[in-house]
C-alpha positions as CSV (number, residue, x, y, z in Angstrom):
1,M,0.0,0.1,0.0
2,S,1.5,3.3,-1.0
3,D,-0.3,5.7,1.0
4,A,-1.2,5.3,4.8
5,P,-4.9,4.5,5.2
6,R,-7.1,7.2,6.5
7,I,-8.8,6.3,9.7
8,R,-12.0,8.1,11.0
9,A,-15.0,7.7,12.8
10,I,-17.8,5.8,11.1
11,A,-20.2,7.8,8.9
12,E,-23.7,7.2,7.7
13,R,-22.4,6.7,4.2
14,D,-20.2,3.9,5.4
15,W,-22.9,1.4,6.4
16,P,-23.6,-0.3,3.0
17,A,-19.8,-1.2,2.8
18,I,-19.5,-2.2,6.3
19,A,-22.2,-4.6,6.1
20,S,-21.0,-6.0,2.8
21,L,-17.7,-6.4,4.4
22,E,-19.1,-8.2,7.4
23,A,-21.1,-10.6,5.3
24,R,-18.1,-11.4,3.1
25,A,-15.9,-12.0,6.3
26,Y,-18.4,-13.9,8.4
27,T,-21.1,-15.7,6.3
28,R,-18.9,-18.7,5.7
29,L,-18.4,-19.0,9.5
30,G,-22.2,-18.7,10.0
31,L,-21.5,-15.6,12.2
32,T,-23.0,-12.8,10.1
33,E,-24.9,-10.4,12.4
34,G,-26.6,-8.1,10.1
35,P,-26.8,-4.1,9.7
36,A,-28.8,-3.5,12.8
37,A,-26.7,-5.4,15.0
38,L,-23.6,-3.6,13.6
39,R,-25.1,-0.1,14.3
40,A,-25.9,-1.2,17.8
41,R,-22.2,-1.9,18.5
42,R,-21.2,1.4,17.1
43,D,-23.9,3.3,18.8
44,A,-22.8,1.7,22.1
45,S,-19.3,3.5,21.8
46,P,-19.1,5.9,18.7
47,D,-15.8,7.1,20.0
48,T,-14.2,3.6,19.8
49,C,-15.5,2.5,16.3
50,F,-13.8,3.5,13.0
51,A,-13.8,3.0,9.3
52,A,-10.3,2.7,7.3
53,H,-10.2,4.1,3.7
54,A,-7.5,3.2,1.0
55,G,-8.0,5.8,-1.7
56,P,-11.8,6.2,-2.2
57,Q,-12.7,2.6,-1.1
58,L,-13.8,1.8,2.4
59,A,-11.1,-0.8,3.2
60,G,-11.8,-2.0,6.7
61,Y,-13.6,-1.0,10.0
62,V,-13.4,-1.8,13.7
63,L,-16.1,-1.9,16.1
64,A,-15.3,-2.0,19.7
65,L,-17.5,-1.3,22.8
66,P,-17.0,-1.3,26.7
67,Y,-18.0,-4.7,28.0
68,P,-17.1,-6.5,31.4
69,H,-13.9,-8.6,31.0
70,G,-14.6,-12.2,30.7
71,A,-17.9,-11.5,28.8
72,Y,-18.8,-10.8,25.2
73,P,-21.8,-9.7,23.4
74,D,-24.6,-11.9,22.0
75,L,-24.2,-12.3,18.0
76,G,-27.0,-10.6,16.4
77,R,-28.4,-8.9,19.5
78,T,-29.1,-5.2,19.0
79,R,-29.0,-4.3,22.8
80,R,-27.6,-0.7,22.8
81,G,-26.7,-0.3,26.5
82,T,-23.7,-1.6,28.2
83,A,-22.7,-1.4,31.7
84,P,-19.6,0.8,32.5
85,S,-16.4,-1.1,32.1
86,R,-12.5,-0.3,32.2
87,N,-12.6,-3.2,29.4
88,L,-13.0,-2.3,25.8
89,H,-14.1,-5.3,23.7
90,L,-13.0,-5.3,20.1
91,H,-16.3,-6.8,18.5
92,D,-15.1,-6.7,14.9
93,L,-12.3,-5.8,12.9
94,V,-12.4,-6.6,9.1
95,V,-10.3,-5.7,6.3
96,A,-11.7,-6.3,2.7
97,P,-9.9,-9.4,1.3
98,E,-8.3,-7.8,-1.6
99,L,-6.6,-5.2,0.6
100,R,-5.3,-7.7,3.2
101,R,-1.6,-8.1,3.8
102,R,-0.8,-4.3,3.4
103,G,-0.9,-3.2,7.0
104,L,-4.6,-2.2,7.4
105,A,-5.5,-4.4,10.2
106,R,-2.5,-3.2,12.1
107,A,-3.4,0.3,11.3
108,L,-6.7,0.0,12.5
109,L,-5.6,-2.1,15.7
110,R,-3.0,0.7,16.5
111,H,-5.9,3.4,16.1
112,L,-8.1,1.5,18.4
113,L,-5.5,0.8,21.3
114,A,-4.5,4.6,21.1
115,A,-8.2,5.5,21.6
116,A,-8.7,3.0,24.3
117,R,-5.7,4.5,26.2
118,S,-6.9,8.0,25.6
119,R,-10.1,7.0,27.3
120,A,-8.7,5.1,30.2
121,Y,-9.4,1.7,29.4
122,D,-7.3,-1.0,31.2
123,R,-7.5,-3.6,28.8
124,V,-8.9,-4.8,25.3
125,S,-10.6,-8.1,24.9
126,L,-11.9,-10.1,21.8
127,V,-13.3,-13.5,20.8
128,S,-10.9,-14.9,18.0
129,V,-12.8,-16.9,15.4
130,G,-12.0,-18.4,12.0
131,G,-8.3,-19.4,12.9
132,T,-7.3,-16.0,13.8
133,Q,-5.8,-16.8,17.2
134,A,-2.1,-16.7,16.1
135,F,-2.6,-13.1,14.5
136,W,-3.9,-12.0,17.8
137,S,-1.4,-13.7,20.1
138,A,1.4,-12.0,17.9
139,R,-0.1,-8.9,18.9
140,G,0.0,-9.5,22.7
141,F,-3.4,-10.9,23.2
142,T,-3.4,-13.9,25.6
143,P,-5.9,-16.6,25.3
144,R,-8.4,-17.2,28.2
145,P,-9.8,-20.7,27.4
146,G,-13.2,-21.7,28.6
147,V,-14.9,-18.3,28.6
148,V,-16.8,-18.6,25.3
149,A,-19.8,-21.0,25.5
150,P,-19.8,-23.8,22.9
151,G,-21.5,-22.6,19.7
152,D,-21.7,-18.9,20.6
153,Y,-18.8,-18.0,18.1
154,G,-17.9,-21.4,16.4
155,T,-16.0,-24.5,17.4
156,D,-12.5,-22.6,17.4
157,A,-13.6,-19.3,19.4
158,V,-11.3,-18.3,22.0
159,Y,-11.7,-15.4,24.1
160,M,-8.6,-13.2,24.5
161,S,-7.5,-10.0,26.2
162,L,-4.6,-7.6,26.2
163,S,-3.4,-5.4,29.3
164,L,-3.0,-1.8,28.0
165,E,-1.0,-1.1,30.9
166,T,1.8,-3.6,29.8
167,T,1.5,-3.5,26.1
168,P,3.3,-1.2,23.7
169,L,1.3,0.0,20.6
170,P,2.0,-2.5,17.6
171,R,4.5,-1.3,15.1
172,E,3.5,0.2,11.8
173,S,5.1,-2.4,9.5
174,P,2.9,-4.5,7.4
175,E,1.2,-7.1,8.9
176,T,1.7,-11.0,7.9
177,S,-1.8,-12.1,7.9
178,G,-5.1,-10.8,6.9
179,V,-7.9,-10.7,9.4
180,R,-11.2,-10.1,10.5
181,V,-11.5,-10.5,14.1
182,P,-15.0,-11.2,15.2
183,C,-14.9,-10.0,18.5
184,P,-18.4,-10.2,18.9
């Protein structure tokens, strides 16, 4: 990627592309949530949800919301409110398949971690699905086996978390794996 991605707050015009990216990333895993649930995640914490652009194209997005450590949102539920928490749950990080392996996932994660730190979160959690555990482990996330109920996020789902107090921001070099984390 020759130019750095532009990362900004999610705008109304982004929703059709976000819904399309989400469906492309999760349909094969049976984890698609649909537009209403995705909007509910953003509405719960607009300051921790971002869109990335590469040129004019929406290249990816990240949805994160406060959620108690050791818990995770139900897929497809549109519940908007969450209890105050010092844990930020990274629900989704999706990069367009044709733009993976160019550093976009790393740039989105870096932006999210900076936002989490600036808002005094202590930790970030997620549910790794679709074989992405190695990607998240390489970025400092630690598995917490047994947290995700069987069937909630697929057979290979693993709850993972990262302490913001002890982890530096990821470097800006290109990533070695394309990822979409459903951290639903």
